[in-house]
TIRO-599395 format. One record per residue: residue in three letters; x, y, z of N, C-alpha, C in turn. Coordinates in steps of 0.2 Angstrom, whole numbers, plus 5000, padded with zeros to 4 digits. Example, Ala and Ser with C-alpha at 12.3 -4.5 7.8 and 13.67 -1.06 7.14 Angstrom:
Ala|5066|4972|5039|5062|4978|5039|5066|4984|5039;
Ser|5064|4989|5035|5068|4995|5036|5064|5000|5039;
This chain:
Met|5084|4802|3337|5088|4806|3333|5088|4804|3326;
Ser|5088|4809|3322|5088|4808|3314|5095|4806|3312;
Val|5095|4803|3306|5102|4801|3304|5106|4807|3303;
Asp|5103|4813|3300|5107|4819|3299|5110|4822|3305;
Ala|5106|4822|3310|5108|4824|3317|5113|4820|3320;
Glu|5113|4813|3319|5118|4809|3321|5124|4810|3318;
Ala|5124|4811|3311|5130|4813|3307|5134|4819|3309;
Ala|5129|4824|3311|5132|4831|3313|5135|4831|3320;
Arg|5134|4826|3324|5136|4826|3331|5143|4826|3331;
Pro|5147|4830|3335|5154|4829|3335|5156|4823|3339;
Pro|5162|4820|3338|5165|4814|3342|5165|4816|3349;
Phe|5164|4811|3353|5165|4813|3360|5172|4816|3362;
Leu|5177|4813|3360|5184|4815|3360|5186|4818|3354;
Asp|5189|4824|3353|5192|4826|3347|5198|4830|3348;
Val|5204|4827|3347|5210|4830|3348|5212|4833|3341;
Val|5213|4839|3341|5214|4843|3334|5220|4846|3334;
Ala|5225|4844|3329|5231|4847|3328|5235|4849|3334;
Thr|5235|4844|3339|5238|4846|3345|5246|4845|3346;
Ser|5249|4850|3349|5256|4849|3350|5257|4850|3358;
Val|5261|4846|3361|5262|4846|3368|5269|4843|3370;
Gly|5271|4845|3375|5278|4843|3377|5280|4845|3384;
Tyr|5286|4846|3385|5288|4847|3392|5292|4854|3391;
Gly|5290|4859|3394|5292|4866|3393|5290|4868|3386;
Lys|5294|4871|3382|5292|4873|3375|5294|4869|3370;
Val|5297|4863|3372|5299|4858|3367|5293|4853|3365;
Pro|5291|4853|3359|5285|4848|3358|5288|4841|3357;
Val|5284|4836|3360|5285|4829|3360|5280|4827|3355;
Ile|5273|4829|3356|5268|4828|3351|5267|4834|3346;
Lys|5267|4833|3340|5267|4838|3335|5261|4837|3330;
Glu|5256|4842|3331|5251|4843|3327|5247|4836|3326;
Ala|5246|4833|3331|5242|4826|3331|5235|4827|3332;
Ser|5231|4823|3328|5224|4823|3328|5221|4816|3328;
Leu|5216|4816|3332|5213|4809|3332|5206|4810|3335;
His|5201|4806|3334|5195|4806|3337|5192|4800|3340;
Val|5188|4800|3345|5185|4794|3347|5177|4795|3348;
Glu|5173|4790|3345|5166|4791|3346|5164|4787|3352;
Leu|5158|4788|3354|5155|4784|3359|5153|4777|3356;
Gly|5155|4772|3360|5153|4765|3358|5159|4762|3354;
Glu|5165|4765|3353|5170|4763|3349|5177|4763|3353;
Ile|5181|4758|3351|5188|4758|3354|5192|4760|3349;
Val|5197|4765|3350|5202|4767|3346|5209|4766|3349;
Leu|5213|4763|3345|5219|4761|3347|5225|4765|3345;
Val|5229|4767|3349|5235|4771|3347|5241|4766|3348;
Met|5245|4766|3343|5251|4761|3343|5257|4765|3341;
Gly|5263|4762|3343|5269|4765|3341|5275|4763|3345;
Pro|5281|4764|3343|5286|4761|3347|5287|4765|3354;
Asn|5291|4762|3358|5293|4766|3364|5296|4773|3363;
Gly|5294|4778|3366|5297|4785|3364|5293|4788|3359;
Ala|5288|4785|3356|5284|4789|3351|5280|4794|3353;
Gly|5278|4795|3360|5274|4800|3362|5268|4798|3365;
Lys|5266|4792|3365|5260|4789|3367|5258|4792|3374;
Ser|5262|4791|3379|5260|4793|3385|5259|4801|3386;
Thr|5263|4804|3382|5263|4812|3382|5256|4814|3378;
Leu|5254|4810|3373|5247|4812|3370|5242|4811|3376;
Val|5242|4805|3379|5237|4804|3385|5237|4810|3390;
Lys|5243|4812|3392|5243|4818|3397|5240|4824|3394;
Ala|5240|4825|3387|5237|4831|3384|5229|4830|3384;
Val|5227|4824|3384|5220|4823|3384|5217|4824|3391;
Thr|5221|4821|3396|5219|4821|3403|5220|4828|3407;
Gly|5224|4832|3403|5225|4838|3406|5232|4839|3411;
Gln|5236|4833|3411|5242|4833|3415|5247|4838|3412;
Leu|5247|4839|3405|5252|4843|3402|5248|4849|3398;
Pro|5250|4855|3398|5247|4860|3394|5248|4860|3387;
Leu|5244|4862|3383|5245|4861|3376|5249|4867|3373;
Leu|5254|4866|3368|5257|4871|3365|5254|4873|3359;
Ala|5249|4870|3356|5245|4871|3350|5239|4867|3350;
Gly|5234|4868|3346|5229|4864|3345|5223|4864|3350;
Gln|5219|4859|3350|5213|4859|3355|5212|4852|3357;
Val|5209|4851|3362|5206|4845|3365|5198|4847|3366;
Arg|5194|4843|3363|5187|4844|3363|5183|4838|3366;
Leu|5179|4839|3371|5175|4834|3374|5168|4835|3373;
Asp|5165|4831|3369|5158|4831|3368|5156|4838|3364;
Gly|5161|4841|3360|5160|4847|3357|5162|4853|3360;
Val|5165|4852|3367|5167|4858|3371|5174|4858|3371;
Asp|5177|4864|3370|5184|4865|3370|5187|4864|3378;
Val|5190|4859|3380|5193|4858|3387|5200|4859|3387;
Ser|5203|4862|3382|5210|4863|3382|5213|4866|3388;
Arg|5210|4871|3391|5212|4875|3397|5209|4872|3403;
Trp|5206|4867|3403|5203|4864|3409|5208|4860|3413;
Ser|5207|4861|3420|5211|4857|3424|5210|4849|3423;
Glu|5214|4845|3426|5213|4838|3426|5207|4836|3430;
Glu|5206|4839|3435|5200|4838|3439|5194|4839|3436;
Asn|5193|4845|3432|5187|4847|3429|5186|4842|3423;
Arg|5191|4839|3420|5190|4835|3414|5188|4828|3417;
Val|5190|4826|3423|5187|4820|3426|5180|4821|3427;
Ala|5178|4827|3430|5171|4828|3431|5167|4828|3425;
Ala|5170|4830|3419|5166|4831|3413|5166|4824|3409;
Gly|5169|4819|3412|5168|4812|3409|5174|4808|3407;
Ile|5180|4810|3409|5186|4807|3407|5188|4802|3413;
Gly|5189|4796|3411|5192|4791|3416|5199|4789|3413;
Tyr|5203|4787|3418|5210|4785|3415|5213|4780|3420;
Val|5215|4775|3417|5219|4769|3420|5226|4769|3418;
Pro|5231|4771|3422|5238|4771|3420|5241|4764|3419;
Gln|5246|4764|3416|5250|4757|3415|5253|4755|3422;
Ile|5255|4759|3426|5258|4757|3432|5255|4761|3438;
Arg|5256|4759|3444|5253|4762|3450|5245|4763|3449;
Asp|5242|4757|3446|5235|4758|3444|5230|4756|3450;
Val|5233|4753|3455|5229|4751|3461|5233|4753|3468;
Phe|5229|4754|3473|5232|4755|3480|5233|4749|3483;
Gly|5240|4746|3483|5241|4739|3485|5239|4738|3492;
Pro|5240|4742|3497|5239|4741|3504|5231|4740|3505;
Leu|5227|4743|3501|5220|4744|3502|5216|4737|3499;
Ser|5211|4736|3502|5207|4730|3499|5204|4732|3493;
Val|5201|4727|3489|5198|4728|3483|5192|4733|3484;
Leu|5188|4732|3489|5182|4736|3491|5184|4743|3492;
Glu|5190|4744|3496|5192|4751|3497|5195|4754|3491;
Asn|5198|4751|3486|5200|4753|3480|5194|4756|3476;
Leu|5189|4752|3476|5183|4754|3472|5180|4760|3475;
Gln|5180|4760|3481|5177|4766|3485|5181|4772|3484;
Met|5188|4772|3483|5192|4777|3482|5190|4780|3475;
Gly|5188|4776|3470|5187|4778|3463|5180|4782|3463;
Gly|5176|4781|3469|5170|4784|3469|5169|4791|3473;
Phe|5175|4794|3474|5176|4799|3479|5172|4805|3477;
Arg|5170|4806|3470|5166|4811|3468|5159|4809|3467;
Val|5157|4803|3468|5150|4801|3468|5146|4803|3474;
Pro|5140|4806|3474|5137|4808|3480|5135|4801|3484;
Ala|5136|4802|3491|5135|4797|3495|5129|4792|3494;
Arg|5123|4796|3492|5117|4792|3491|5118|4787|3485;
Asp|5122|4789|3480|5123|4785|3474|5129|4780|3475;
Leu|5133|4780|3480|5139|4776|3480|5138|4769|3480;
Gly|5133|4767|3484|5131|4759|3484|5129|4757|3478;
Arg|5125|4761|3474|5122|4759|3468|5128|4758|3463;
Arg|5132|4763|3463|5138|4762|3458|5143|4756|3459;
Leu|5144|4755|3466|5148|4749|3468|5144|4743|3465;
Glu|5138|4742|3466|5134|4736|3464|5135|4736|3456;
Glu|5135|4741|3452|5135|4741|3445|5142|4739|3443;
Val|5147|4741|3446|5154|4739|3444|5155|4732|3446;
Leu|5153|4729|3452|5154|4722|3454|5150|4718|3449;
Glu|5144|4720|3446|5140|4716|3441|5144|4716|3435;
Leu|5148|4721|3433|5153|4720|3427|5158|4716|3429;
Phe|5161|4715|3435|5167|4711|3437|5165|4707|3443;
Pro|5160|4702|3441|5158|4697|3446|5164|4693|3450;
Ala|5170|4693|3446|5175|4689|3449|5178|4693|3455;
Leu|5177|4699|3456|5179|4703|3461|5175|4702|3468;
Val|5169|4700|3467|5164|4699|3473|5167|4695|3479;
Pro|5170|4689|3477|5173|4685|3483|5180|4688|3485;
Leu|5183|4693|3481|5189|4696|3483|5189|4703|3486;
Lys|5183|4705|3488|5182|4712|3491|5186|4713|3497;
Arg|5187|4708|3501|5191|4710|3507|5199|4709|3506;
Arg|5201|4706|3500|5208|4705|3499|5211|4711|3498;
Thr|5218|4712|3500|5222|4718|3498|5224|4717|3491;
Ala|5224|4723|3487|5226|4723|3480|5232|4720|3479;
Lys|5237|4721|3483|5244|4718|3482|5244|4711|3482;
Thr|5239|4707|3484|5239|4700|3484|5236|4697|3478;
Leu|5233|4701|3474|5229|4699|3468|5234|4697|3462;
Ser|5231|4693|3458|5235|4691|3451|5235|4698|3447;
Gly|5239|4697|3441|5239|4703|3437|5232|4704|3434;
Gly|5229|4699|3432|5222|4700|3429|5217|4703|3434;
Glu|5217|4701|3440|5213|4703|3445|5214|4710|3447;
Arg|5221|4712|3447|5222|4719|3448|5220|4724|3443;
Lys|5220|4721|3437|5218|4726|3431|5210|4727|3431;
Met|5207|4721|3433|5200|4722|3434|5198|4727|3440;
Val|5202|4727|3445|5201|4732|3450|5203|4739|3448;
Ala|5208|4740|3444|5210|4746|3441|5204|4749|3437;
Ile|5202|4745|3432|5197|4748|3428|5190|4749|3432;
Gly|5189|4744|3436|5183|4745|3440|5183|4752|3444;
Arg|5189|4753|3447|5190|4760|3451|5188|4766|3446;
Ala|5191|4766|3440|5190|4771|3436|5182|4772|3434;
Leu|5179|4766|3433|5172|4766|3431|5167|4768|3437;
Met|5170|4769|3443|5165|4771|3448|5163|4778|3447;
Ala|5167|4782|3444|5164|4789|3442|5160|4789|3436;
Asp|5159|4783|3433|5154|4783|3427|5157|4787|3421;
Pro|5163|4786|3419|5166|4791|3414|5162|4789|3407;
Arg|5162|4794|3403|5160|4792|3396|5166|4790|3391;
Leu|5171|4793|3393|5178|4791|3390|5182|4788|3394;
Leu|5185|4782|3393|5190|4779|3397|5196|4778|3393;
Ile|5202|4780|3396|5208|4779|3393|5212|4774|3396;
Leu|5214|4769|3393|5218|4763|3395|5225|4763|3393;
Asp|5230|4764|3397|5237|4764|3395|5240|4758|3396;
Glu|5241|4754|3391|5244|4747|3391|5241|4743|3396;
Pro|5234|4742|3395|5231|4737|3400|5233|4730|3401;
Thr|5237|4728|3396|5239|4721|3396|5247|4720|3398;
Ser|5250|4726|3400|5257|4726|3401|5258|4721|3407;
Asn|5263|4716|3406|5265|4711|3411|5260|4706|3412;
Leu|5255|4705|3408|5251|4700|3409|5252|4694|3404;
Ala|5251|4688|3406|5252|4682|3402|5247|4683|3396;
Pro|5249|4680|3390|5245|4681|3384|5238|4679|3385;
Gln|5236|4673|3388|5229|4671|3389|5226|4677|3393;
Ile|5228|4679|3398|5225|4684|3403|5225|4691|3399;
Ala|5230|4692|3395|5230|4699|3391|5224|4698|3386;
Ala|5223|4693|3383|5217|4692|3378|5211|4693|3381;
Ala|5210|4690|3387|5204|4690|3391|5202|4697|3393;
Val|5208|4701|3395|5206|4708|3397|5204|4712|3391;
Leu|5207|4711|3385|5205|4715|3379|5198|4712|3377;
Glu|5197|4706|3376|5191|4703|3373|5185|4703|3377;
Glu|5186|4702|3384|5180|4702|3388|5179|4708|3392;
Ile|5184|4712|3394|5183|4718|3398|5183|4724|3393;
Val|5188|4725|3390|5188|4732|3386|5183|4732|3381;
Ala|5181|4726|3377|5176|4726|3372|5169|4728|3375;
Arg|5168|4725|3381|5162|4727|3385|5161|4734|3386;
Leu|5166|4737|3388|5166|4745|3389|5163|4749|3383;
Ala|5165|4747|3377|5163|4750|3371|5155|4748|3370;
Gln|5154|4742|3371|5147|4739|3370|5142|4742|3374;
Ala|5144|4745|3380|5140|4749|3385|5139|4756|3383;
Gly|5142|4758|3377|5142|4765|3375|5147|4770|3377;
Arg|5152|4767|3380|5158|4772|3382|5163|4773|3376;
Ala|5166|4778|3375|5172|4779|3371|5178|4777|3374;
Val|5182|4773|3371|5188|4770|3374|5194|4771|3370;
Leu|5199|4775|3373|5205|4776|3370|5211|4771|3372;
Leu|5213|4767|3368|5217|4762|3370|5224|4763|3368;
Ile|5229|4763|3373|5236|4763|3371|5239|4755|3372;
Glu|5241|4752|3367|5243|4745|3368|5248|4743|3363;
Gln|5253|4739|3366|5258|4736|3362|5257|4730|3359;
Arg|5252|4726|3362|5250|4720|3359|5245|4722|3353;
Val|5248|4724|3348|5244|4727|3342|5239|4722|3339;
Ala|5242|4716|3337|5238|4711|3333|5232|4709|3337;
Leu|5233|4709|3344|5227|4707|3348|5222|4713|3349;
Ala|5225|4719|3350|5221|4725|3351|5217|4726|3345;
Leu|5219|4725|3339|5215|4726|3333|5209|4722|3332;
Gln|5210|4716|3336|5204|4712|3336|5197|4715|3339;
Val|5199|4720|3344|5193|4723|3347|5192|4730|3345;
Ala|5197|4733|3342|5197|4741|3341|5193|4742|3334;
Ser|5190|4748|3334|5186|4750|3328|5191|4753|3323;
Arg|5196|4757|3326|5200|4761|3322|5207|4761|3325;
Gly|5212|4763|3322|5219|4764|3325|5223|4769|3322;
Tyr|5228|4772|3326|5232|4777|3324|5239|4775|3325;
Val|5244|4776|3320|5251|4774|3321|5255|4781|3323;
Leu|5258|4781|3329|5261|4787|3331|5269|4785|3331;
Thr|5273|4789|3327|5280|4789|3328|5283|4796|3328;
Asp|5288|4797|3332|5292|4803|3332|5287|4808|3334;
Gly|5282|4807|3338|5277|4812|3340|5272|4814|3335;
Arg|5271|4811|3329|5267|4813|3324|5262|4807|3322;
Val|5256|4808|3320|5252|4803|3318|5253|4802|3311;
Arg|5257|4796|3309|5259|4794|3302|5254|4791|3298;
Leu|5250|4787|3301|5245|4783|3298|5239|4782|3302;
His|5233|4781|3299|5227|4779|3303|5222|4776|3298;
Gly|5218|4772|3301|5213|4769|3297|5208|4764|3301;
Thr|5204|4761|3298|5200|4756|3302|5204|4750|3304;
Ala|5201|4746|3309|5205|4740|3311|5206|4735|3305;
Ala|5201|4735|3301|5201|4730|3296|5207|4732|3291;
Glu|5207|4739|3290|5212|4741|3285|5219|4740|3288;
Leu|5220|4741|3295|5226|4741|3298|5229|4733|3298;
Arg|5224|4729|3297|5226|4722|3298|5228|4719|3291;
Thr|5228|4723|3285|5229|4720|3279|5236|4721|3276;
Lys|5240|4725|3279|5246|4726|3276|5251|4722|3281;
His|5257|4719|3279|5261|4715|3283|5268|4718|3285;
Asp|5269|4724|3284|5275|4727|3285|5275|4733|3290;
Leu|5269|4733|3294|5269|4739|3298|5274|4739|3304;
Gly|5276|4732|3306|5281|4731|3311|5288|4733|3309;
Ala|5289|4731|3303|5296|4733|3300|5297|4740|3299;
Leu|5291|4743|3296|5292|4750|3294|5292|4755|3300;
Phe|5288|4754|3305|5287|4758|3311|5289|4756|3318;
Leu|5289|4750|3319|5291|4748|3326|5297|4744|3327;
Gly|5301|4744|3322|5308|4741|3323|5308|4734|3326;
Arg|5311|4734|3332|5311|4727|3336|5305|4725|3338;
Gly|5300|4729|3339|5293|4727|3341|5289|4724|3335;
Gly|5292|4724|3329|5289|4722|3323|5286|4715|3324;
Ala|5289|4710|3327|5287|4703|3328|5280|4703|3332;
Glu|5279|4708|3336|5273|4708|3340|5266|4710|3335;
Ile|5268|4713|3330|5262|4715|3325|5263|4713|3318;
Ala|5266|4708|3317|5268|4706|3310|5262|4705|3306;
His|5256|4704|3309|5250|4703|3305|5245|4709|3305;
Thr|5248|4715|3306|5245|4721|3306|5248|4726|3301;
Thr|5244|4731|3300|5247|4736|3295|5242|4742|3295;
Ala|5243|4747|3291|5239|4752|3289|5238|4753|3282;
Pro|5233|4758|3280|5233|4759|3273|5239|4762|3270;
Ser|5240|4761|3263|5246|4763|3260|5246|4771|3260;
Glu|5240|4774|3260|5239|4781|3260|5235|4783|3266;
Arg|5237|4788|3269|5234|4791|3275|5227|4794|3273;
Pro|5222|4791|3276|5215|4794|3274|5214|4801|3277;
Ala|5210|4805|3274|5209|4811|3277|5206|4812|3284;
Glu|5209|4815|3288|5207|4816|3295|5201|4820|3296;
Arg|5197|4819|3301|5191|4823|3302|5193|4831|3302;
Ser|5189|4835|3299|5191|4842|3299|5190|4845|3306;
Ala|5193|4850|3308|5192|4853|3314|5185|4857|3314;
C-alpha cells in the first residue's frame, strides 16, 4: 500500500460527535475519538465522567442520540451489538468478565461460539500460545484463579472471536500494582503489537500512558483534552484539574495546554 493510500485510510474505530445517554438525556455529549489498528488509545476521567456510557455507545448497548460510530469506514451506528461483534469488536468488561463456575477451557470455548467448528481448535491453540500460563490451568474453574489469571482468561475469551478492535474496561481493577503493570505491559501492549486496535479505559493513568499511543480526557461527558501519550505525560496538574481525589494516581501525567484539532468527520 502506498503512503498516500495509507494516509487516506480511515481509522478502524471512528467515534464522531457522538451523544448518548439513557432515554433522551445525554450523558456523553458530542464526543469524538478514533483508534487506529496497531495502537492503544486511553480514555481517562473521574468516576461518573461517562467512560462506561461511551463504551456502550461503541459496542451498541446504547442507541446514539446524535453522531456516528464508524468501524473500518462503515457507519455501524444503527447496528445491533451482535452485528458489531461479528464486524470485529471485542469487549472485556470490568466486572463479570469470566464465568466463575466454568473451567478455563470452557470459558475460552464460550468466547468462540461464533467460530466455525472446524476453526475452533486452531483459535484455542492461538489464544493459549498468547497466554501460555493458562495451559496448566485449563481444567481449573475460573473462580479459583488469581486476579491476574482471571484477567488473562477474560481477554483470551474475547480474543477467541479474533476481533480487530478490543475494548478493555478497567483491566487492572482490583489487581495488585505489580500484576496491574504486567497486564498492561505484557498483555495489552502485545495486543496492539499484533495489529489490533485497543480502546483502553483505565484509572491507573500513569501506568497506562506507558503503553498507550494517545489519550483522551473525559469529564462531564465531554472530551476536554486529548493528545499523544508523550504530550499527556508532560504537564503535572492533570490530576488536580480534572480528576479531583484521583489526582494522586496520575500526578505525573497531563495533556497539552491547548486541545489539538480532532480528526475531521
